[in-house]
C-alpha positions as CSV (number, residue, x, y, z in Angstrom):
1,M,40.4,109.4,-75.9
2,Y,38.9,110.9,-79.0
3,S,41.8,109.4,-80.9
4,L,40.8,105.9,-79.8
5,L,37.3,106.5,-80.9
6,W,38.5,107.8,-84.2
7,F,40.9,104.8,-84.6
8,L,38.2,102.2,-83.9
9,T,35.6,103.8,-86.1
10,T,38.2,104.2,-88.9
11,L,39.0,100.5,-88.6
12,I,35.3,99.6,-88.9
13,D,34.9,101.9,-91.9
14,I,37.9,100.3,-93.7
15,Y,36.5,96.9,-92.9
16,S,33.2,97.9,-94.3
17,Y,34.9,99.1,-97.6
18,A,36.7,95.7,-97.8
19,L,33.4,93.9,-97.4
20,I,31.9,96.0,-100.2
21,V,34.8,95.3,-102.5
22,Y,34.6,91.5,-101.6
23,I,30.8,91.4,-102.2
24,L,31.1,93.2,-105.6
25,M,33.8,90.8,-106.7
26,S,31.2,88.0,-106.7
27,W,29.6,89.7,-109.7
28,F,32.7,89.3,-111.8
29,P,33.8,85.8,-113.0
30,N,37.1,84.6,-111.4
31,A,37.6,87.9,-109.5
32,R,37.8,86.1,-106.1
33,D,40.5,83.8,-107.6
34,T,42.9,86.7,-107.8
35,K,45.4,87.5,-105.0
36,I,43.3,90.4,-103.8
37,G,40.2,88.2,-103.9
38,R,41.9,85.6,-101.8
39,L,43.2,88.2,-99.4
40,L,39.7,89.7,-99.0
41,A,38.2,86.2,-98.6
42,T,40.6,85.6,-95.7
43,I,39.6,88.8,-94.0
44,C,35.9,88.9,-94.8
45,E,34.7,85.3,-94.8
46,P,35.2,84.6,-91.0
47,Y,33.0,87.6,-90.4
48,L,30.3,86.7,-93.0
49,E,30.1,83.0,-92.2
50,P,28.0,83.3,-89.0
51,F,25.5,85.5,-90.8
52,R,25.3,83.0,-93.7
53,R,24.5,80.2,-91.2
54,I,21.6,82.2,-89.7
55,I,20.2,83.9,-92.8
56,P,19.4,81.6,-95.7
57,P,19.7,82.9,-99.2
58,I,16.6,84.1,-100.9
59,G,16.7,82.3,-104.2
60,M,20.1,83.1,-105.7
61,I,20.6,86.2,-103.6
62,D,22.7,86.2,-100.4
63,I,21.2,88.8,-98.1
64,S,23.5,88.0,-95.1
65,P,25.9,90.9,-95.9
66,I,23.1,93.3,-95.2
67,A,22.9,92.0,-91.7
68,A,26.7,92.1,-91.5
69,F,26.7,95.8,-92.4
70,L,23.9,96.5,-89.9
71,V,26.0,95.0,-87.1
72,L,29.0,97.1,-88.1
73,N,26.8,100.2,-88.2
74,F,25.4,99.3,-84.7
75,A,29.0,98.8,-83.5
76,T,30.0,102.3,-84.7
77,R,27.0,103.9,-83.1
78,G,27.5,101.8,-79.9
79,L,31.1,103.1,-79.7
80,H,29.9,106.6,-80.1
81,A,27.3,106.2,-77.4
82,L,29.7,104.6,-75.0
83,F,32.2,107.3,-75.4
84,N,29.6,110.0,-75.0
85,M,28.0,108.3,-72.0
86,L,31.4,108.0,-70.3
87,H,32.1,111.6,-71.3
88,L,35.3,110.5,-73.0
89,V,34.7,112.6,-76.1
C-alpha cells in the first residue's frame, strides 16, 4: 500500500510542478502560445478555472493559484493521514 501512497503523492507533486511552470509562463510574452504552453493550458486550466471563478483578481494579480496549491497540499496531507489512520503505511 505504500507504493500506492507514493504513486498518488508523486502525481500530485508532478501536477504542482506543471502548475508552477504554467503560471511562470504568464510572465513571458507568447510563452503560452507554444506547444508546451498549450499542453500545460489543457492540463492546468480545468483545475484553475473553479478557483478563478471564486477568487477575483486583486488588481492585475491573480491569486487563485495560491488557493489551488493549498488544495493540492491539503490533498497530499489528507492522503498521508488517511493511510496512517487505516494503518496502510
